[in-house]
C-alpha positions, -999 to 999 in steps of 0.1 A, spaced: -409 174 424 -446 171 427 -462 145 449 -474 125 419 -438 122 405 -425 111 439 -451 83 441 -442 71 407 -406 67 416 -412 45 447 -431 17 431 -408 -11 442 -410 -24 478 -385 -8 502 -363 -39 505 -360 -42 467 -350 -6 460 -313 -13 463 -314 -44 440 -301 -38 405 -322 -57 380 -306 -68 347 -319 -56 314 -348 -76 300 -329 -88 270 -304 -106 292 -332 -124 309 -345 -136 276 -311 -149 266 -306 -167 299 -341 -183 296 -333 -195 261 -300 -210 272 -316 -227 302 -343 -242 280 -318 -255 254 -296 -270 282 -325 -287 299 -338 -301 267 -304 -314 257 -301 -332 290 -336 -346 288 -333 -358 252 -297 -368 255 -304 -404 243 -323 -392 212 -295 -368 203 -268 -395 207 -288 -419 185 -291 -393 158 -254 -387 157 -246 -425 153 
C-alpha cells in the first residue's frame, strides 16, 4: 500500500476503529420510527378525540 492509501483507511479516531456502525438506511428507519412514536405520545389526546 502507498502512504496515501494508508492515511485514507485510518480516518476514524483510534477508539472508534473497533465500533461497527449500522448501515445508514437503518438509521433513517429508526429515526422515522422514533419521530412517529414521540408525535403519537405528544398528540395522544388529539388522536383519541379523532377516533371517538
